[in-house]
C-alpha positions as CSV (number, residue, x, y, z in Angstrom):
1,X,-52.2,48.1,61.0
2,X,-51.3,46.0,63.8
3,X,-48.6,46.8,66.2
4,X,-46.5,43.8,64.8
5,X,-46.4,45.2,61.2
6,X,-45.7,48.6,62.7
7,X,-42.6,47.3,64.6
8,X,-41.4,45.4,61.3
9,X,-41.8,48.4,59.3
10,X,-40.0,50.6,61.7
11,X,-37.2,48.1,61.9
12,X,-37.0,48.1,58.2
13,X,-36.9,51.7,58.1
14,X,-34.0,51.5,60.5
15,X,-32.2,49.3,58.1
16,X,-32.7,51.4,55.2
17,X,-32.0,54.7,57.1
18,X,-28.6,53.1,58.5
19,X,-27.6,52.1,54.9
20,X,-28.1,55.6,53.7
21,X,-26.3,57.2,56.6
22,X,-23.5,55.0,55.9
23,X,-23.4,55.8,52.4
24,X,-23.7,59.6,52.8
25,X,-21.3,59.8,55.4
26,X,-18.6,58.2,53.3
27,X,-19.2,60.4,50.4
28,X,-19.2,63.6,52.9
29,X,-15.8,62.7,54.3
30,X,-12.6,64.4,52.9
31,X,-10.3,61.2,52.7
32,X,-10.9,57.6,52.5
33,X,-9.5,57.0,56.2
34,X,-12.4,59.1,57.5
35,X,-14.8,57.4,55.3
36,X,-13.9,54.1,56.8
37,X,-15.7,55.0,60.0
38,X,-19.1,54.8,58.3
39,X,-18.6,51.1,57.2
40,X,-20.0,49.9,60.6
41,X,-23.2,51.7,60.4
42,X,-25.0,49.7,58.0
43,X,-23.1,46.3,58.7
44,X,-23.9,46.5,62.5
45,X,-26.9,48.8,62.9
46,X,-28.6,47.9,59.7
47,X,-28.2,44.2,59.8
48,X,-29.0,44.2,63.5
49,X,-32.5,45.7,62.8
50,X,-33.0,43.5,59.8
51,X,-32.3,40.3,62.1
52,X,-34.9,41.7,64.7
53,X,-37.2,42.5,62.0
54,X,-37.1,38.8,60.3
55,X,-37.3,37.5,64.1
56,X,-40.5,39.5,64.6
57,X,-42.0,38.5,61.3
58,X,-41.2,34.8,61.5
59,X,-40.1,33.8,65.0
60,X,-37.2,31.4,65.4
61,X,-37.1,29.9,61.9
62,X,-34.2,29.2,59.6
63,X,-34.4,32.8,58.1
64,X,-33.7,34.4,61.5
65,X,-30.9,32.0,62.2
66,X,-29.4,33.0,58.9
67,X,-29.6,36.7,59.6
68,X,-28.0,36.0,62.8
69,X,-25.0,34.4,61.5
70,X,-24.7,37.1,58.7
71,X,-24.8,39.7,61.6
72,X,-22.1,37.7,63.7
73,X,-20.1,37.5,60.4
74,X,-20.4,41.4,59.6
75,X,-19.6,42.2,63.3
76,X,-16.5,40.2,63.2
77,X,-15.2,40.9,60.0
78,X,-16.0,44.6,60.1
79,X,-13.0,45.7,61.9
80,X,-10.6,43.3,60.1
81,X,-11.9,44.8,56.7
82,X,-11.7,48.2,57.7
83,X,-8.0,47.7,59.0
84,X,-7.1,46.0,55.8
85,X,-8.4,48.7,53.7
86,X,-6.6,51.4,55.7
87,X,-3.5,49.7,55.4
88,X,-4.2,49.4,51.6
89,X,-4.8,52.9,51.3
90,X,-1.4,53.7,53.2
91,X,0.4,51.4,51.4
92,X,-0.7,53.2,47.8
93,X,-0.2,56.5,49.2
94,X,3.2,56.2,50.9
95,X,4.6,53.3,49.2
96,X,5.2,51.2,52.3
97,X,3.0,50.2,55.4
98,X,5.5,50.4,58.2
99,X,6.1,53.9,59.8
100,X,9.6,55.5,58.7
101,X,11.6,58.1,60.3
102,X,11.0,60.6,57.1
103,X,7.2,60.2,57.6
104,X,5.8,63.6,58.5
105,X,3.1,62.0,60.8
106,X,5.8,60.1,62.9
107,X,5.9,62.8,65.5
108,X,3.5,60.9,67.8
109,X,5.8,58.1,68.0
110,X,8.5,60.8,69.0
111,X,10.4,60.5,66.0
112,X,11.2,56.7,66.6
113,X,9.7,54.5,64.2
114,X,8.7,51.3,66.0
């Protein structure tokens, strides 16, 4: 085995392990809000390692650019998607999105909703 193929195999292993770590982390959390934290692991770390593996294997080709664009889109949209999911979870749980005075977790706002 050459150093080239070992590097590619290692990067692909990082990709697979980050996907498994993200999935297991989501399953192990006690509620959906905590599980959202594990979305970034496969999206950023996994796709980043995959993009580097494609670059090492093929160089600056169309496949490398496509992987890079996908990585950029996942990086930009990950926080937006996480926020939208958290907002939807709260809306379904509470029946509203905005903090109200009668919400028990309003204490950190010193009793005053926005």
